[in-house]
DOSEPA-673047 format. One record per residue: x, y, z of N, C-alpha, C in turn. Coordinates in steps of 0.1 Angstrom, whole numbers, plus 5000, padded with zeros to 4 digits. Layout:
residues N
XYZXYZXYZ ...
end
This chain:
residues 120
966364103377966864233374966264273360 965964193351965464233339963964263340 963164193349961864243352961664383360 962664423368962364523377962964643365 964064613355964264753349963164763337 962464663334961264693324960264773333 959964753345958964833351959464953355 960764983356961565123358961465193345 961565113332961365173320959865223318 958865153322957565183321957065303330 957565303342957465413351958065523345 959265543340959765673333959165693323 958765623315957965673302956565723307 955865673317954765743321954865873329 956065863336956366003343956466103331 957266053320957566163310956266203302 955466093301953966133293953266213300 953366213314952366273324952966403326 954166443326954566573326954766673315 954866613302954766663290953466663280 952466603285951266573279950766713272 950966813280950266933275950666983262 952166953262952566993249952066933236 951766813238951166723230949666743226 949066773238947566853235947466963227 948367063231948267173225948767173210 949567073206949967063195948867003184 947966903192946766833185945866923185 945467003194944167073196944467223189 945167283191945667423187946667463173 947367343171948167343159949767373162 950367363151951867383154952267513158 951567613155952067763158951967783173 950767753178950367763193951367703201 951467563195952267483202953867503204 954367563192955767623191955767743203 954667833203954967933213954767883229 954167793229953667743244955267663245 955967583236956767493240958267613243 958067723238959267833241959067863255 957867883262957467913274957567773284 957267673282957067573291958667533293 959667563288960967513291961267573305 960867683310960967733322960367673332 959367583331958967533342959567403342 960167333331961067203331962267263340 962767353337964067413344963867423361 962667503362962367493377962167343384 961667273375961267163382962567073383 963767083375964867023377965567093389 965667233390966167273400965767233414 964167193417963967123429964266983429 964466933418964666773419966266773423 967166883418968466873423968566893437 967966993442967767013458967266913464 966166843461965866723469966566603468 967266583455968366483455969666503466 969866633467971066653478970566633491 969166643496968666623509968366483511 968266403501967766273501968666183509 969766193508970766083518970566113533 970366253534970366263549968966223554 967966233546966466173551966566003553 967565933543967665813543968465763555 969665863561970465823572969565843586 968665953585967765943597966765863598 966265773588965365693589966065553592 967565523587968065413590968565423606 968565523612968765523626967865563635 966465533627965465533637965165663643 965665773638965465903645964365963635 963065913640961865963633961366113638 961866163650961366283654962366393644 963766333645964766403636964366413623 963966283618963366283605962366403603 961066383612960266473609960466633607 961466663619961866783619962866833605 963366733602964466783591963466783576 962466713576961566703564960766853564 960266883577959467013577960467123573 961867143579962767243575963167223562 963167113554963667093542962767153532 961467123535960367163526960167303526 960367373540960367523538961667593532 962867523534964067573529963867563511 963467443505963067443492962067533486 960967543494959967663490960467783488 961167833500961767963498962967973489 963567863488964867853477964067873462 962867823459962467813447961767953445 961268033456960368123454960868233448 962368243448963168363442963168343429 963468243423963668213407962068233402 961368173410959668203403959368343402 959368403415959168543414959968633402 961268593400961768673390961468623377 961068513374960668473364959168523361 958268553370957168593368957068743364 957968793372958068953374958969023362 959668923355960568963345960468903331 959068833329958868753319958868813305 958268933304958368983292959469033287 960469113295961869133292962769003290 962668903297963268773295962768703281 961868693277961068653265961468703254 961768873255961868943242963568923241 964368913252965768893252965768773244 965168663251965568513246965068463232 963668523230963368503215963068613205 963468733208963368863200961968893203 961769013197960169083198959269023190 958368963196957268893189956568953178 956469073175956269133161957069093151 958469083154959369023143959268883140 958868803150958468663147957168623142 956268693147954868673144953968793140 954268843130953768993126952168993132 951869073138950469103141950069053153 950868973158950568893171950468983183 951469073186951869163198950969293196 
end
């Protein structure tokens, strides 16, 4: 059990490093100011990833049940439908985020000219 938990820890640390290395690179290459600007925007990607993870977690028991019942045709059908559903369900928030990015960031962070004079 102890060896397994050690590998789980290494796996989770690697996953977090893989998913968040872009902010570290932005900080090292471009400096703290650019990394701060990027960090304020990258949170939306993390939130969308969390939403997809939640939907996948809800659908996971059904997949395991179909697999345990050896219902592979039903499993394939359910996986196709759940992939379509997840894609359609995430399309609305992504579209709203892309379409309303400027007003959303202005409300959330304030007008950029107040925070970074000469930037906007």
